[in-house]
C-alpha positions as CSV (number, residue, x, y, z in Angstrom):
1,M,0.1,-0.1,-0.1
2,K,2.9,2.2,0.6
3,K,4.3,1.8,-2.5
4,I,1.0,2.4,-4.6
5,M,0.5,5.9,-2.2
6,C,4.3,7.0,-3.5
7,A,3.6,5.8,-7.2
8,L,0.9,7.8,-6.9
9,V,2.2,10.6,-5.2
10,V,5.4,10.7,-7.8
11,M,2.6,10.4,-10.5
12,F,0.8,13.8,-9.3
13,A,4.1,15.6,-9.1
14,L,5.0,15.4,-12.3
15,S,1.3,15.8,-13.9
16,M,1.8,19.2,-11.8
17,V,5.0,19.9,-13.2
18,S,4.1,19.0,-17.2
19,G,1.1,21.4,-16.7
20,T,3.3,24.4,-15.9
21,G,5.1,24.1,-19.1
22,I,8.2,23.0,-17.7
23,T,9.5,19.9,-19.2
24,L,11.7,17.0,-17.0
25,A,14.4,16.4,-19.6
26,L,16.6,13.5,-18.8
27,D,19.8,12.6,-20.2
28,K,20.0,8.7,-19.9
29,K,23.5,8.3,-20.6
30,Q,24.5,10.3,-17.8
31,G,21.5,10.3,-15.4
32,K,21.0,14.2,-15.1
33,T,17.5,15.5,-15.0
34,Y,17.1,19.5,-16.2
35,P,13.8,20.3,-14.4
36,D,14.5,24.0,-14.9
37,V,14.4,23.7,-18.9
38,K,11.5,24.7,-20.9
39,T,11.3,23.6,-24.4
40,I,9.6,24.4,-27.7
41,T,8.1,22.2,-30.2
42,K,9.2,22.1,-33.7
43,E,5.5,23.3,-34.6
44,E,5.9,26.0,-32.0
45,L,9.3,27.4,-33.5
46,A,8.4,27.1,-36.8
47,Q,5.2,29.5,-36.4
48,K,7.6,31.9,-34.5
49,L,10.0,32.1,-37.7
50,A,6.9,32.8,-40.1
51,R,5.5,35.3,-37.8
52,N,9.0,36.9,-38.0
53,E,8.9,37.2,-34.0
54,P,11.9,38.7,-32.6
55,I,13.5,35.2,-31.4
56,Q,17.4,34.4,-31.4
57,I,17.7,30.5,-32.4
58,V,21.1,29.2,-31.4
59,N,23.0,26.1,-32.7
60,V,25.2,25.1,-29.9
61,L,26.6,22.4,-31.7
62,S,30.4,22.2,-32.5
63,P,31.5,23.0,-36.3
64,D,31.6,19.7,-37.2
65,Y,28.1,19.0,-37.2
66,Y,27.2,22.0,-39.3
67,K,26.9,20.0,-42.2
68,L,23.8,18.2,-41.0
69,G,22.3,21.7,-41.6
70,I,21.2,24.4,-39.6
71,I,17.9,26.3,-39.0
72,K,17.6,29.0,-41.0
73,G,18.7,32.6,-38.8
74,S,20.7,30.5,-36.4
75,K,23.4,31.9,-34.3
76,K,26.3,29.4,-34.3
77,I,27.5,29.8,-30.6
78,P,29.4,26.0,-29.8
79,L,28.1,24.8,-26.0
80,D,31.9,25.1,-25.0
81,Q,32.1,28.8,-26.3
82,L,28.7,29.5,-24.8
83,D,30.2,31.6,-21.8
84,G,32.7,33.5,-23.7
85,R,30.4,34.6,-26.3
86,I,27.4,35.4,-24.4
87,H,27.7,39.3,-25.1
88,E,26.4,38.2,-28.7
89,L,22.6,37.7,-27.5
90,D,19.8,39.9,-26.5
91,K,18.4,39.4,-23.0
92,T,15.6,41.4,-24.3
93,Q,14.6,38.7,-26.9
94,E,13.5,34.9,-26.5
95,V,16.3,32.5,-27.0
96,V,16.1,29.0,-28.4
97,T,19.0,26.6,-28.4
98,Y,19.1,23.4,-30.5
99,C,21.6,20.5,-31.1
100,A,21.3,17.2,-32.8
101,N,18.3,15.4,-31.6
102,Y,16.4,14.4,-28.5
103,M,19.8,12.4,-27.4
104,C,21.7,15.2,-27.8
105,T,21.9,17.2,-24.2
106,A,23.6,20.3,-25.6
107,S,20.6,22.5,-25.9
108,R,19.3,21.4,-22.4
109,E,22.6,22.2,-20.9
110,A,22.8,25.5,-22.9
111,A,19.1,26.7,-21.7
112,R,19.5,26.0,-18.1
113,D,22.8,28.2,-18.4
114,L,21.1,30.8,-19.9
115,A,18.0,30.9,-17.7
116,K,20.6,31.2,-14.5
117,K,21.9,34.4,-16.5
118,G,18.4,36.0,-16.6
119,F,17.6,34.9,-20.5
120,K,14.2,34.0,-21.4
121,V,15.1,30.8,-22.9
122,R,13.8,27.2,-24.3
123,A,15.1,24.2,-25.5
124,Y,14.1,22.4,-28.8
125,E,14.9,19.1,-28.6
126,G,14.1,17.4,-31.3
127,G,17.3,19.4,-33.0
128,I,18.5,19.8,-36.5
129,E,17.7,16.0,-37.2
130,E,14.0,16.0,-36.7
131,W,13.7,19.8,-37.9
132,T,15.4,18.5,-41.1
133,K,12.7,15.5,-41.5
134,S,10.1,17.6,-41.3
135,G,11.0,19.8,-43.9
136,L,11.3,23.0,-42.6
137,P,14.0,25.7,-43.6
138,L,17.6,25.2,-43.5
139,E,20.6,27.2,-44.3
140,T,23.8,25.0,-45.3
141,Q,27.2,26.6,-45.7
142,G,27.2,29.4,-47.8
143,S,23.3,28.6,-49.1
144,S,19.7,28.4,-48.0
145,K,17.4,25.7,-49.1
146,K,14.0,24.8,-47.9
């Protein structure tokens, strides 16, 4: 009975957190959780771009991954350079971080770090892999494509 009650309390707590728009992101490899990281879906991000909303999209992957494509209009600031290049971001505009895919944790780490520094930020966890598969606007080295 005690185990059932504990399970119910955990399920209730998780449902309360999910209702706040906060996603509990979990890195299964490292066992890290990011309870304070807000996320954005590809549909929400695509709508913001289509409406030309003032938004800063940040690709936090290293340059080795740029060949996968880059979401149109992204700033390229690898995670390991974020602290040194934070001045390139405007705190008055929303920031969306992204990396390779759902298994990649760089977007969540960047979003968490930026949020701690006072940025309004969300992580796009589907990353360039999901964006590309959906046929959404990309930039490649030196050109743009849809």
